[in-house]
N, C-alpha and C positions, 0 to 999 in steps of 0.2 A: 504493500500500499504506499502511495506517495505521501511525503511529509507535507504538512501545511507550511505556509510562509513563516509563521511563528516558530515552528519546529525546526525549520531549516536555519533560521537566524540563531536559534538557541544552540544548535549543533555547530554552527560556524564559530560562535563565540567560544564554545567549549574547546573546539580544535585550536583556536588561537592561544588559549591558555596552555593547552598541552604542548604546543609547539614551543612556546616561550619557556616552559618548564624544562623541556628536553634540552634546550640550548644552555640553560643555566646549569643543569645537572652535568652537562658535558664540560662546561667551563670551570665550575666550582666544586662539583661533587654533590651528591644527594644531601648529606647531612649539613653541608656548609651553605645550603640554599634555603632561604626562609620563604614563607608564604607571601610576606610583604614584597620581597624581591620579585617573585613570580607575578604578583599583581601588577607591579610597576612595569615589568618587561612586557606584559600583555596589554598594558595600558587600560587596566580596569581598576576600580576601587577594591580595597581589601574585602569590603562587604559583599561586593559582586562575586569575587573569587570564592568566598565561603558559601555563597549561594549555589555554586556549582559543585564544590568539593568541601566536605566538612573538615578535612585535614590533609596534610601532605601525603599520608599513607594511602588515603583513598584516591588521591590524584595519581600517585605512582601506580597503584593497582589498575586504574583505568587506562593509563598509558601502556602498561604491560599487556593488558588484555587486548587493547587495540592492535598491538603488533601481532599477537597470536592470531587474532581474527583476520587481519590483513593477509597473513601468510596463508591461512586456510582458504580465503577467498581467491587468492592468486592461483593456488594449486587447483582448486575446483574448476576455475574458469578455463585453465589450460587443459585439464583432463576431459572436460565436457566437449572439447573440440576434437579429442583424439578418437581413433577408431577402435581397434581391437585391444586385447589385454597388454600386448607388448608395447603398443603406442601409448597406452594410458600410463604404464610404468615409466616409460621414457619421459612423458610430459610431466609426471609428478616430480621426478628428480631434477629435471631441467628447470622447472619453475621454482622449485625450492632453492636450488643453488643460485639461480639468478637473483632471487630475493635476498639471499645471504650476502651476495657481493654488493648489491645496490644499497642495502640498509645496514651494513656492518657496524656503522657508528652508533646507530640506535641500539643494536644488540650489545655492544660494549658497554654503553652507559647503563642500560637496564639490568644486565646481568652483574655488572660490577656493583651496582647499588644494592642488589639483593643481599650481599654479605652484611650490610649495615642495618638491615631492617629488623624490626622487632619479631620475635618468634611467631606470633599469631599471624602476622602478614606473610612471613616466609612460608608458613604452612598453607595459607590460602593460595599463594602463588604456586606452591608445589602441587597442590591438588588440581589447580587449573592446568598446569603443564601435563600432569598424569592423565587427565581427562582428554586432552588433545592427543596425547600419544595413543591412548586407547582407541580413539576414533580413527587415527592414522592407521593403526594396526588392523582395525576392522575393515577399512577401505581397501587396504593392500591385500588382505586375505580374500576379500570378495573378488578383486581383480584376478588374483592367482587362481581362485576356484573357477572363474570364468575361462581362464586359459586351460585349466585341466579338462573342463567339460568340452572344450573345442579341440582337444588333442594337441594343444601347443606345448603345454608343460607336462612333465612327468607326473604320474598320479601319486605324489607324496602328500604328506600332511600340509595343507595350505597354511595353517597357522605357523608351523615351523619355517616354511619357506618365506613367509611374511616377516618373521622375526630376523631371518638371515638378511633379507633385503634392508630392513631397518638398521641392522647392525652395520652393514656396509655404508649406509647413508650417514649414520651418526659417527662412525669411526673416521670417515673421510672428512666430515666437518670438524671433528676434534683435531685431527692432524693439520688441517688447514689453519685453524686458529693458533695451534701450538707453534707453527712455522712462522707466525707473525704475518700471515697472509702473503708469503713470499712468492706465491704463484696464483693463478686463476683457478678456483675450485671448479668453475664451469668447464674448464678444459679436461677435467678428470671424469666427467660424466660417462664418456664412452668406455673408458677402462672399467669403471664400476659396473656398468650394465653388462659388459662382456663377461666379467667374472661371475656375475649372478646368472646370466643366461646359460653359460656353459654348464652350470650345475643343475639347472631346472628344466631346460628344454629337451625334448625328445630327440 
């Protein structure tokens, strides 16, 4: 359903606040940034800021959730245009790694700040990430089952195959980050897919 003009304006103002906060977190760090500074950078009164977010923790969680939702939307959009199971898995990893390269600064800020959060917020964020991972596993399992049904993939346990695929994706992302992003992770997509397909295709 389309948003009304008032809702669009509200969302636009909210996005301005989140954008200003992200820049301040990058420049000063999460704990060194105050709500007053965020309000000033976004050119809103402090009262208006608290009308959107009751505290800095809620603002941070909203920002973190927005990044995860954006990733999911990017991946789903690319997969929707793909054809068979193989093309869907290709689209999934390509869109995921494209997003990582384009938005790495936001990831750095958000994940670095997590270390300084209070335990309750850490737990809330952890639960959100786990839920996203469960959905990711469910989607990949479904794609692999589709490939098994079509005779493309070997008739192995689809859940185990999906976990293997996720392990390759997560491991590659970790190595890229540990290297200081000394190479393009997007360029490793073909290698990762070849390793996976060699193990699962008939």
